[in-house]
C-alpha positions as CSV (number, residue, x, y, z in Angstrom):
1,M,-197.5,97.9,-102.1
2,K,-194.8,99.6,-100.1
3,L,-192.2,97.5,-102.1
4,I,-193.3,98.8,-105.4
5,E,-193.5,102.4,-103.9
6,A,-190.0,101.9,-102.9
7,I,-188.5,101.2,-106.2
8,D,-187.4,104.0,-108.4
9,P,-190.0,104.7,-111.3
10,I,-187.4,104.6,-114.0
11,V,-185.9,101.5,-113.0
12,M,-189.6,100.0,-112.8
13,Q,-190.3,101.6,-116.2
14,L,-187.4,100.7,-118.0
15,V,-186.0,97.4,-116.6
16,I,-188.4,95.4,-114.3
17,V,-191.7,95.9,-116.2
18,P,-190.2,95.3,-119.6
19,T,-188.1,92.2,-118.5
20,I,-191.4,90.8,-117.0
21,V,-193.9,91.4,-119.7
22,I,-192.0,90.5,-122.6
23,G,-190.6,87.6,-120.7
24,I,-193.9,86.2,-119.8
25,G,-195.1,86.9,-123.3
26,I,-192.3,84.9,-125.0
27,M,-192.4,82.1,-122.5
28,L,-196.0,81.5,-123.2
29,A,-195.2,81.7,-127.2
30,L,-192.4,78.9,-126.7
31,F,-194.6,77.0,-124.5
32,T,-197.8,77.0,-127.1
33,K,-195.5,77.2,-129.9
34,K,-197.5,79.8,-131.4
35,V,-195.8,83.3,-132.2
36,Y,-198.8,85.3,-132.1
37,V,-199.5,84.5,-128.0
38,G,-196.3,86.1,-127.0
39,P,-197.4,90.0,-128.1
40,I,-200.7,89.2,-127.2
41,T,-200.0,88.3,-123.6
42,T,-197.3,91.3,-123.5
43,M,-200.2,93.8,-124.4
44,L,-202.3,92.5,-122.0
45,L,-199.9,92.5,-119.3
46,T,-198.9,96.1,-120.2
47,L,-202.3,97.4,-120.2
48,S,-203.3,95.8,-117.1
49,Y,-199.8,97.3,-115.5
50,N,-201.1,100.9,-117.0
51,Y,-204.5,100.6,-115.4
52,W,-203.3,99.2,-112.0
53,Y,-200.3,102.0,-112.0
54,F,-203.0,105.0,-112.8
55,T,-205.8,103.9,-110.6
56,S,-203.2,103.3,-107.7
57,F,-201.2,106.6,-108.0
58,F,-204.1,108.9,-109.4
59,P,-207.2,107.4,-108.0
60,N,-209.2,110.7,-108.6
61,S,-208.3,111.1,-112.2
62,E,-210.4,109.8,-115.1
63,L,-209.2,107.0,-117.1
64,S,-208.9,107.9,-120.8
65,F,-207.2,106.6,-123.8
66,T,-204.2,109.2,-123.5
67,M,-203.2,107.3,-120.4
68,V,-202.2,104.3,-122.8
69,S,-198.7,104.8,-122.9
70,S,-196.5,103.9,-126.0
71,W,-194.9,101.1,-124.0
72,C,-198.4,99.2,-124.9
73,I,-197.2,99.3,-128.4
74,I,-193.3,98.9,-128.1
75,F,-193.5,96.2,-125.9
76,P,-195.9,93.6,-127.9
77,L,-193.8,94.6,-131.2
78,I,-190.5,93.5,-129.3
79,S,-192.4,90.3,-128.1
80,L,-193.1,89.6,-131.4
81,Y,-189.7,89.7,-132.8
82,L,-188.4,87.8,-129.7
83,S,-191.3,85.2,-130.0
84,W,-190.7,84.9,-133.8
85,I,-187.1,84.2,-133.3
86,F,-187.3,81.9,-130.5
87,V,-190.4,79.8,-132.3
88,L,-189.9,79.8,-135.9
89,Q,-185.7,80.3,-135.9
90,P,-184.3,77.9,-132.9
91,H,-181.4,77.0,-135.2
92,A,-180.4,80.5,-135.5
93,I,-180.0,80.7,-131.8
94,K,-178.2,77.4,-131.5
95,E,-175.7,78.6,-134.2
96,F,-175.3,81.9,-132.4
97,F,-174.8,80.7,-129.1
98,L,-173.0,77.3,-130.1
99,P,-171.0,78.1,-133.3
100,E,-169.8,75.0,-135.0
101,P,-165.9,74.6,-134.8
102,K,-164.0,75.7,-137.9
103,E,-161.4,73.3,-139.0
């Protein structure tokens, strides 16, 4: 807990959490070869992070629907898009990173 408290909240919300939750969602989508697994996993991880965050840092407040942040909608949408690209369009990724040499 001390390690998490030592991290700047802006860095946590804008770099660490999105990278972890979206990355895990995309990895699971790649392993299962199903696009919908990525956003569902991302949404569950983001909701669980929100729940943990508000119960840890605001223990006396009541949990309400308003505590669900917009990240719980935005991260799964990003994960859906990236899962779709990685699972259904792998040839586009190969062409982007390894273009065929032009003669």
